[in-house]
Residue frames as qw, qx, qy, qz and C-alpha x, y, z in Angstrom:
[[0.321, 0.518, 0.683, -0.402, -3.04, -20.57, -27.21],
 [0.064, 0.036, 0.551, 0.831, -4.74, -19.79, -30.41],
 [0.423, 0.472, 0.434, -0.640, -8.18, -18.13, -31.22],
 [0.003, 0.074, -0.717, -0.693, -10.03, -18.89, -34.34],
 [0.633, 0.234, 0.126, -0.727, -13.20, -19.49, -36.19],
 [0.263, -0.023, 0.944, 0.198, -14.34, -22.92, -37.23],
 [0.535, 0.175, -0.246, -0.789, -16.91, -22.97, -40.14],
 [0.277, 0.123, 0.938, -0.167, -19.57, -25.66, -39.72],
 [0.227, 0.638, 0.703, 0.218, -21.96, -25.46, -42.60],
 [0.074, 0.794, 0.233, 0.557, -23.44, -21.99, -42.34],
 [0.577, -0.813, -0.076, 0.021, -22.28, -21.55, -38.74],
 [0.470, 0.562, -0.429, 0.529, -18.97, -19.86, -37.81],
 [0.755, -0.609, -0.241, 0.029, -18.01, -21.01, -34.34],
 [0.109, 0.819, -0.418, 0.377, -15.52, -19.04, -32.31],
 [0.921, -0.283, -0.205, 0.170, -12.94, -21.01, -30.17],
 [0.037, -0.820, 0.541, -0.183, -9.84, -20.68, -28.19],
 [0.986, 0.002, -0.161, 0.048, -7.48, -23.77, -28.10],
 [0.259, -0.799, 0.541, -0.042, -4.40, -24.64, -26.18],
 [0.763, 0.333, -0.553, -0.041, -2.03, -27.28, -27.46],
 [0.314, -0.552, 0.697, -0.333, -0.76, -29.96, -25.15],
 [0.046, 0.130, -0.991, -0.001, -0.91, -33.54, -24.20],
 [0.650, -0.197, -0.382, -0.626, -4.02, -35.70, -24.31],
 [0.127, 0.624, 0.724, 0.266, -6.58, -36.64, -23.48],
 [0.083, 0.278, 0.016, 0.957, -7.53, -33.08, -24.12],
 [0.006, 0.481, 0.694, -0.536, -10.22, -31.19, -22.14],
 [0.025, -0.413, -0.486, -0.770, -13.21, -29.52, -23.76],
 [0.053, 0.318, 0.571, -0.755, -15.32, -27.09, -21.82],
 [0.081, -0.487, -0.704, -0.510, -19.07, -26.83, -22.77],
 [0.042, -0.071, 0.294, -0.952, -20.77, -23.68, -21.51],
 [0.186, 0.429, 0.781, -0.416, -24.28, -23.02, -20.39],
 [0.224, 0.732, 0.600, 0.230, -27.41, -21.37, -21.80],
 [0.144, 0.954, 0.123, 0.234, -26.55, -17.94, -23.08],
 [0.545, -0.738, 0.234, 0.321, -23.13, -18.07, -21.65],
 [0.610, 0.752, -0.247, 0.028, -19.81, -17.86, -23.60],
 [0.893, 0.086, -0.268, 0.351, -16.29, -19.10, -23.67],
 [0.247, 0.557, -0.344, 0.714, -14.97, -16.17, -21.63],
 [0.674, -0.632, -0.146, -0.354, -16.64, -17.26, -18.40],
 [0.361, -0.738, 0.512, -0.250, -14.86, -17.72, -15.15],
 [0.860, -0.174, 0.477, -0.054, -14.78, -21.56, -15.25],
 [0.810, 0.554, 0.072, 0.178, -13.60, -21.72, -18.88],
 [0.270, 0.843, -0.345, 0.313, -10.76, -19.36, -18.27],
 [0.533, -0.610, 0.550, -0.204, -9.72, -20.98, -15.02],
 [0.918, 0.043, 0.393, 0.025, -9.59, -24.38, -16.71],
 [0.662, 0.703, -0.086, 0.245, -7.62, -22.95, -19.58],
 [0.006, 0.827, -0.478, 0.296, -5.00, -21.53, -17.29],
 [0.745, -0.374, 0.533, -0.144, -4.83, -24.82, -15.40],
 [0.910, 0.362, 0.190, 0.063, -4.39, -26.67, -18.71],
 [0.421, 0.823, -0.281, 0.257, -1.58, -24.38, -19.78],
 [0.357, -0.709, 0.558, -0.240, 0.24, -25.05, -16.49],
 [0.773, -0.167, 0.607, -0.082, -0.12, -28.77, -16.96],
 [0.071, 0.384, -0.722, -0.571, 0.66, -28.80, -20.73],
 [0.394, 0.308, 0.854, -0.144, -2.79, -30.27, -21.28],
 [0.011, -0.276, -0.610, -0.743, -4.72, -29.83, -24.57],
 [0.098, 0.500, 0.618, -0.598, -7.77, -27.60, -23.93],
 [0.022, 0.310, 0.542, 0.781, -10.59, -26.18, -26.00],
 [0.145, 0.557, 0.571, -0.585, -13.36, -23.77, -25.22],
 [0.098, 0.203, 0.603, 0.765, -15.82, -22.43, -27.73],
 [0.353, 0.243, 0.268, -0.863, -19.09, -20.56, -28.33],
 [0.406, 0.382, 0.826, 0.087, -22.14, -22.31, -29.60],
 [0.073, 0.390, 0.470, 0.788, -23.93, -20.58, -32.53],
 [0.313, -0.742, -0.356, -0.475, -25.87, -17.60, -31.33],
 [0.678, -0.692, -0.106, 0.223, -23.59, -17.32, -28.28],
 [0.525, -0.574, 0.242, 0.580, -20.54, -15.04, -27.61],
 [0.010, 0.628, -0.402, -0.667, -18.52, -14.44, -30.71],
 [0.306, 0.142, 0.881, 0.333, -19.99, -17.20, -32.90],
 [0.194, -0.054, -0.435, -0.878, -22.42, -16.42, -35.73],
 [0.342, -0.422, -0.804, -0.241, -26.22, -16.62, -35.60],
 [0.378, -0.486, 0.070, -0.785, -29.01, -15.36, -33.43],
 [0.109, -0.143, 0.877, -0.445, -29.57, -16.95, -30.02],
 [0.595, 0.218, 0.411, -0.655, -33.31, -17.11, -30.55],
 [0.698, 0.405, -0.423, -0.412, -32.82, -19.16, -33.74],
 [0.284, 0.373, -0.874, 0.125, -30.99, -21.93, -31.91],
 [0.859, -0.334, -0.011, -0.389, -32.09, -25.00, -29.96],
 [0.698, -0.501, 0.513, 0.002, -30.50, -27.89, -28.02],
 [0.888, 0.255, 0.343, 0.171, -29.93, -29.92, -31.13],
 [0.472, 0.838, -0.087, 0.262, -28.13, -27.11, -32.95],
 [0.212, -0.826, 0.482, -0.202, -25.76, -26.56, -30.01],
 [0.858, -0.182, 0.479, 0.017, -25.23, -30.28, -29.73],
 [0.812, 0.491, 0.208, 0.236, -24.27, -30.38, -33.43],
 [0.153, 0.925, -0.254, 0.237, -21.96, -27.38, -32.88],
 [0.510, -0.660, 0.545, -0.084, -20.06, -29.19, -30.09],
 [0.875, 0.040, 0.456, 0.153, -19.68, -32.45, -32.02],
 [0.655, 0.712, 0.042, 0.249, -18.51, -30.57, -35.22],
 [0.034, 0.897, -0.381, 0.222, -15.87, -28.52, -33.33],
 [0.646, -0.500, 0.577, -0.031, -14.57, -31.43, -31.29],
 [0.880, 0.314, 0.313, 0.172, -14.41, -33.66, -34.46],
 [0.482, 0.846, -0.009, 0.228, -12.56, -30.84, -36.28],
 [0.070, 0.860, -0.336, 0.377, -10.14, -29.60, -33.70],
 [0.548, -0.571, 0.569, -0.224, -9.28, -32.43, -31.34],
 [0.560, 0.344, -0.741, -0.139, -7.61, -35.83, -31.54],
 [0.382, -0.033, -0.891, 0.245, -8.82, -38.91, -29.80],
 [0.428, -0.690, -0.578, -0.081, -11.45, -39.20, -26.97],
 [0.061, 0.529, -0.217, 0.818, -11.68, -35.97, -24.80],
 [0.219, -0.364, -0.712, 0.559, -12.44, -35.17, -21.21],
 [0.099, -0.614, -0.418, -0.662, -15.74, -33.22, -21.52],
 [0.159, -0.270, -0.544, 0.779, -16.54, -30.59, -18.82],
 [0.103, -0.524, -0.572, -0.623, -20.15, -29.44, -19.17],
 [0.007, -0.127, -0.455, 0.881, -21.60, -26.55, -17.13],
 [0.424, 0.355, 0.376, -0.743, -25.37, -26.38, -16.72],
 [0.782, 0.519, 0.040, -0.344, -26.85, -26.74, -20.30],
 [0.343, 0.632, -0.690, -0.082, -23.30, -27.83, -21.28],
 [0.375, -0.218, 0.868, -0.242, -23.92, -30.77, -18.98],
 [0.754, 0.396, 0.386, -0.355, -26.94, -31.76, -21.06],
 [0.556, 0.715, -0.361, -0.221, -24.87, -31.24, -24.28],
 [0.025, 0.549, -0.833, 0.063, -22.06, -33.38, -22.96],
 [0.573, 0.030, 0.755, -0.318, -24.51, -36.15, -22.00],
 [0.745, 0.572, 0.118, -0.323, -25.94, -36.07, -25.52],
 [0.327, 0.715, -0.612, -0.085, -22.35, -36.47, -26.83],
 [0.303, -0.348, 0.860, -0.218, -21.81, -39.37, -24.53],
 [0.688, 0.248, 0.600, -0.325, -24.95, -41.07, -25.81],
 [0.696, 0.683, 0.080, -0.204, -24.63, -40.21, -29.54],
 [0.589, 0.690, -0.368, 0.203, -20.83, -40.07, -30.02],
 [0.780, -0.607, 0.142, 0.052, -19.22, -42.03, -27.17],
 [0.833, 0.253, 0.023, 0.491, -16.06, -42.28, -29.34],
 [0.189, 0.756, -0.079, 0.621, -15.39, -38.68, -28.55],
 [0.477, -0.747, 0.163, -0.434, -15.42, -39.17, -24.81],
 [0.529, 0.238, -0.719, 0.383, -12.70, -40.38, -22.40],
 [0.274, -0.342, -0.687, 0.579, -14.29, -38.97, -19.29],
 [0.144, -0.689, -0.420, -0.573, -17.02, -36.59, -18.13],
 [0.222, -0.273, -0.531, 0.771, -17.33, -33.86, -15.55],
 [0.068, -0.669, -0.481, -0.563, -20.52, -31.96, -15.19],
 [0.145, -0.123, -0.424, 0.885, -21.20, -28.84, -13.08],
 [0.349, 0.364, 0.397, -0.767, -24.78, -28.17, -12.16],
 [0.049, 0.067, 0.847, 0.525, -25.87, -30.28, -15.10],
 [0.441, 0.309, 0.268, -0.799, -29.27, -29.33, -16.43],
 [0.053, 0.048, 0.905, 0.420, -30.43, -32.23, -18.56],
 [0.065, -0.513, -0.805, -0.290, -33.87, -31.96, -20.17],
 [0.106, -0.338, -0.388, 0.851, -34.37, -28.48, -18.76],
 [0.223, -0.013, -0.367, -0.903, -36.47, -27.21, -21.60],
 [0.532, -0.302, -0.681, -0.403, -39.08, -29.81, -20.71],
 [0.595, -0.377, -0.668, 0.240, -38.75, -30.48, -17.05],
 [0.279, -0.392, -0.314, 0.819, -38.07, -26.95, -15.87],
 [0.118, 0.117, -0.206, -0.964, -39.32, -24.52, -18.52],
 [0.434, -0.200, -0.643, -0.599, -42.34, -26.28, -20.01],
 [0.471, -0.406, -0.763, 0.176, -43.30, -27.94, -16.76],
 [0.296, -0.362, -0.422, 0.777, -43.08, -24.55, -15.02],
 [0.099, -0.173, -0.322, -0.926, -45.14, -22.52, -17.47],
 [0.321, 0.340, 0.638, -0.612, -48.51, -21.45, -16.50],
 [0.489, 0.591, 0.640, 0.049, -51.55, -21.32, -18.82],
 [0.186, 0.938, -0.003, -0.294, -50.66, -17.68, -19.88],
 [0.199, -0.651, 0.624, 0.383, -47.10, -18.57, -20.79],
 [0.459, 0.105, 0.835, 0.285, -48.03, -21.69, -22.78],
 [0.423, 0.775, 0.464, -0.074, -50.75, -19.66, -24.60],
 [0.075, 0.902, -0.238, -0.351, -48.17, -16.91, -25.42],
 [0.348, -0.398, 0.769, 0.360, -45.77, -19.55, -26.69],
 [0.470, 0.379, 0.781, 0.162, -48.37, -21.02, -28.96],
 [0.286, 0.886, 0.339, -0.134, -49.62, -17.64, -30.12],
 [0.095, 0.950, -0.244, -0.172, -46.36, -15.68, -30.49],
 [0.845, 0.388, -0.297, 0.219, -43.85, -18.47, -30.94],
 [0.466, 0.304, -0.487, 0.674, -41.97, -17.19, -27.87],
 [0.524, -0.794, -0.290, -0.102, -42.18, -16.12, -24.26],
 [0.252, 0.670, -0.397, 0.575, -39.89, -13.88, -22.18],
 [0.779, -0.496, -0.357, 0.142, -38.51, -15.01, -18.82],
 [0.149, -0.946, 0.249, -0.147, -36.56, -12.81, -16.36],
 [0.866, 0.173, -0.275, 0.380, -32.90, -13.55, -15.86],
 [0.485, -0.850, 0.099, 0.182, -30.43, -12.62, -13.11],
 [0.745, -0.205, 0.377, 0.511, -27.51, -13.53, -15.35],
 [0.373, 0.260, 0.415, 0.788, -28.08, -10.93, -18.15],
 [0.084, 0.161, 0.139, -0.974, -29.43, -7.39, -18.65],
 [0.533, 0.044, -0.292, -0.793, -32.42, -8.52, -20.68],
 [0.804, -0.066, 0.427, -0.408, -34.92, -11.40, -20.25],
 [0.280, -0.119, 0.897, 0.321, -34.40, -14.83, -21.67],
 [0.640, 0.305, -0.171, -0.684, -36.52, -15.25, -24.88],
 [0.461, -0.055, 0.884, -0.058, -37.76, -18.83, -24.88],
 [0.429, 0.276, -0.453, -0.731, -38.91, -19.92, -28.31],
 [0.891, 0.041, 0.209, -0.402, -41.52, -22.60, -29.17],
 [0.770, 0.475, -0.426, 0.012, -38.79, -24.27, -31.32],
 [0.021, 0.535, -0.717, 0.447, -36.48, -24.46, -28.23],
 [0.604, -0.170, 0.575, -0.525, -39.11, -26.28, -26.31],
 [0.901, 0.269, 0.090, -0.329, -40.28, -28.62, -29.15],
 [0.652, 0.566, -0.495, 0.098, -36.83, -29.46, -30.49],
 [0.136, -0.521, 0.736, -0.409, -35.59, -30.17, -26.95],
 [0.828, -0.086, 0.351, -0.429, -38.14, -32.96, -26.69],
 [0.885, 0.400, -0.240, 0.003, -36.18, -34.88, -29.39],
 [0.441, 0.565, -0.559, 0.418, -32.98, -34.56, -27.19],
 [0.677, -0.594, 0.202, -0.384, -34.13, -35.77, -23.75],
 [0.431, 0.425, -0.776, 0.175, -31.60, -37.93, -21.94],
 [0.246, -0.221, 0.746, -0.578, -33.48, -38.96, -18.78],
 [0.783, 0.105, 0.087, -0.607, -36.17, -40.99, -20.42],
 [0.945, 0.213, -0.240, -0.059, -34.12, -43.81, -21.92],
 [0.859, -0.387, 0.030, 0.334, -31.05, -45.65, -20.68],
 [0.167, 0.941, -0.271, 0.116, -28.04, -43.43, -20.44],
 [0.939, -0.109, -0.049, 0.323, -24.76, -45.40, -20.55],
 [0.020, 0.940, -0.321, 0.115, -21.64, -43.63, -19.30],
 [0.976, -0.093, -0.057, 0.190, -18.93, -46.29, -19.58],
 [0.552, 0.413, -0.255, 0.678, -16.11, -43.94, -18.55],
 [0.350, -0.305, -0.529, 0.710, -15.08, -42.06, -15.50],
 [0.117, -0.673, -0.445, -0.579, -17.89, -39.65, -14.64],
 [0.290, -0.248, -0.529, 0.758, -18.10, -36.91, -12.04],
 [0.112, -0.747, -0.450, -0.475, -21.27, -34.87, -11.31],
 [0.295, -0.105, -0.424, 0.850, -20.91, -31.77, -9.18],
 [0.215, -0.688, -0.523, -0.455, -23.84, -29.82, -7.66],
 [0.057, 0.189, -0.433, 0.879, -24.30, -26.98, -5.22],
 [0.115, -0.480, -0.837, 0.236, -27.00, -27.17, -2.62],
 [0.051, 0.646, 0.295, -0.702, -27.89, -23.45, -3.00],
 [0.121, 0.023, 0.639, 0.759, -28.35, -23.67, -6.72],
 [0.374, 0.414, 0.380, -0.738, -31.48, -21.66, -7.51],
 [0.502, 0.449, -0.403, -0.620, -31.62, -22.74, -11.21],
 [0.658, 0.099, -0.731, -0.149, -31.02, -26.53, -11.02],
 [0.722, -0.503, 0.176, -0.441, -32.69, -28.24, -8.08],
 [0.298, -0.463, 0.822, -0.145, -30.93, -30.94, -6.12],
 [0.784, 0.200, 0.498, -0.312, -33.54, -33.27, -7.36],
 [0.645, 0.701, -0.251, -0.172, -32.11, -33.00, -10.85],
 [0.132, 0.621, -0.765, 0.109, -28.59, -34.16, -9.71],
 [0.563, -0.122, 0.749, -0.327, -30.24, -37.10, -7.74],
 [0.805, 0.433, 0.254, -0.315, -32.27, -38.04, -10.78],
 [0.536, 0.717, -0.438, -0.079, -29.29, -37.97, -13.07],
 [0.137, -0.511, 0.828, -0.185, -27.19, -40.02, -10.63],
 [0.660, 0.033, 0.675, -0.327, -29.89, -42.63, -10.27],
 [0.757, 0.571, 0.102, -0.301, -30.53, -42.75, -14.11],
 [0.349, 0.742, -0.558, -0.126, -27.03, -42.95, -15.40],
 [0.995, -0.072, 0.063, 0.015, -25.49, -46.40, -16.06],
 [0.497, 0.683, -0.453, 0.285, -21.77, -46.93, -15.44],
 [0.843, -0.289, -0.374, 0.255, -19.26, -48.47, -13.07],
 [0.495, -0.160, -0.207, 0.829, -17.29, -45.24, -12.18],
 [0.088, -0.662, -0.349, -0.657, -19.86, -42.52, -11.53],
 [0.371, -0.325, -0.545, 0.678, -19.76, -40.16, -8.53],
 [0.082, -0.817, -0.327, -0.468, -21.86, -37.25, -7.35],
 [0.422, -0.117, -0.412, 0.799, -20.36, -34.48, -5.23],
 [0.161, -0.868, -0.398, -0.249, -22.66, -32.00, -3.40],
 [0.373, 0.157, -0.271, 0.873, -21.17, -28.69, -2.13],
 [0.205, -0.734, -0.592, 0.263, -23.18, -27.18, 0.68],
 [0.082, -0.808, -0.149, 0.563, -23.97, -23.48, -0.03],
 [0.249, -0.213, 0.522, 0.788, -22.57, -23.38, -3.52],
 [0.473, 0.588, 0.251, -0.607, -24.81, -21.62, -6.04],
 [0.823, 0.498, 0.270, -0.031, -25.39, -22.19, -9.77],
 [0.309, 0.882, -0.355, -0.013, -22.24, -20.28, -10.84],
 [0.957, -0.212, 0.060, 0.188, -20.09, -22.75, -8.89],
 [0.578, 0.655, -0.124, 0.471, -17.18, -20.30, -9.30],
 [0.436, -0.869, 0.227, -0.060, -15.77, -19.59, -5.85],
 [0.154, 0.675, -0.721, 0.031, -12.10, -20.43, -5.44],
 [0.496, -0.190, 0.816, -0.230, -13.01, -23.67, -3.51],
 [0.771, 0.432, 0.364, -0.294, -15.49, -24.66, -6.22],
 [0.519, 0.767, -0.343, -0.158, -13.02, -23.97, -9.02],
 [0.083, -0.534, 0.835, -0.105, -10.38, -26.05, -7.25],
 [0.649, 0.043, 0.712, -0.265, -12.88, -28.92, -6.95],
 [0.761, 0.596, 0.041, -0.254, -13.56, -28.84, -10.70],
 [0.332, 0.696, -0.637, -0.008, -9.84, -29.08, -11.47],
 [0.359, -0.317, 0.846, -0.232, -9.51, -31.96, -8.89],
 [0.769, 0.299, 0.467, -0.318, -12.43, -33.73, -10.67],
 [0.609, 0.733, -0.247, -0.179, -10.82, -33.21, -14.05],
 [0.075, 0.619, -0.777, 0.087, -7.56, -34.61, -12.76],
 [0.608, -0.099, 0.719, -0.321, -9.31, -37.57, -11.19],
 [0.795, 0.466, 0.277, -0.271, -11.11, -38.42, -14.41],
 [0.445, 0.778, -0.434, -0.093, -8.04, -37.85, -16.53],
 [0.123, -0.523, 0.834, -0.122, -5.92, -40.22, -14.53],
 [0.658, 0.102, 0.687, -0.290, -8.66, -42.86, -14.51],
 [0.726, 0.638, 0.102, -0.236, -8.99, -42.49, -18.26],
 [0.887, 0.044, 0.204, 0.412, -5.26, -43.19, -18.69],
 [0.375, 0.835, 0.008, 0.402, -4.08, -39.70, -19.28]]
């Protein structure tokens, strides 16, 4: 395994990469998460045992990468993902997207399908800036966003609140994936916990109904929360990656 920094324009993106057979697996983390999370490390250890190429990385403004989180938006993090996959991998990859990483992976599938051999999402949160954040804001929050360019939301996943910027909301509207046809012409597995307090089951159903493809499955796990990191959930992720990889010819 090697750790490094990939320079993409003015952004320095931290990554950890394991050499191995292809198609490689790329983990795309969630909103304000980093490459040291439980699912990323578990998948890396699995890849090492299987001699499977694997890549995890931090978006700009996340983890060890350069930039401020509050300066970023969905399009920036999508560009980070494409840049690092283009630079560090060979051939189509198996994308594993968690939460916001699910949205990013769907954007890659739409805009750069040449990079994708298969797709696994975990509590995917497509279009959340519009359908969850903006739709959930009251008059006071919308006014604060217009007045101050930002609003703070409480978070159970970090010490401080989430700072949601006006740019995050407005730029996200250019990256929505549930409004136009979404073709996923490769093995695709969506996974969702029924006790997820951050991504409602309706999002998983909507994504399943909206996506177009011949090999798409949705797995619901009763009682699983947004972290989806219990031993059973982690084993299910690996099983899904194995399934997608074998169907993709790997």
